[in-house]
C-alpha positions, 0 to 999 in steps of 0.5 A, a space after each residue: 474473528 474480526 477478519 470478516 470486516 477487513 475487506 469492508 474497511 480496507 476499501 476506504 484507505 485504498 480509495 483516498 491514498 496513494 500508498 497503503 502499508 500493512 504488515 498483516 498477512 490476511 490483508 496482504 492476501 486479500 489485496 493479492 487476490 483482489 484488484 482493489 489497489 489497481 482499481 484505486 491507483 493505490 500502491 500496496 506496501 508490506 513494510 516501512 522499508 518498502 515505503 522508504 524505497 518508494 519515497 526515495 525513488 519517486 520523490 527524492 533526487 539522490 545523486 543529483 549534482 548541484 
C-alpha cells in the first residue's frame, strides 16, 4: 500500500547522499528504470557487503607499503 510514496520519498536521500543503500526490491526496481541516481551523482547499492566493497575501493588504501 505504501509503495506509491516510495518514488516521492526516495528523491530526498538521493539528492543529499553519495551512496544510497536499500534491500527493498521495489526501490531497486524504481532506481533501475529511472535515472534518479545518475541525475544526482549518487551510487545505489543493494546490501551492506556492496557498501564495504565500495568504501574499501574508494577510501581505504589496502596493500600500501609504508
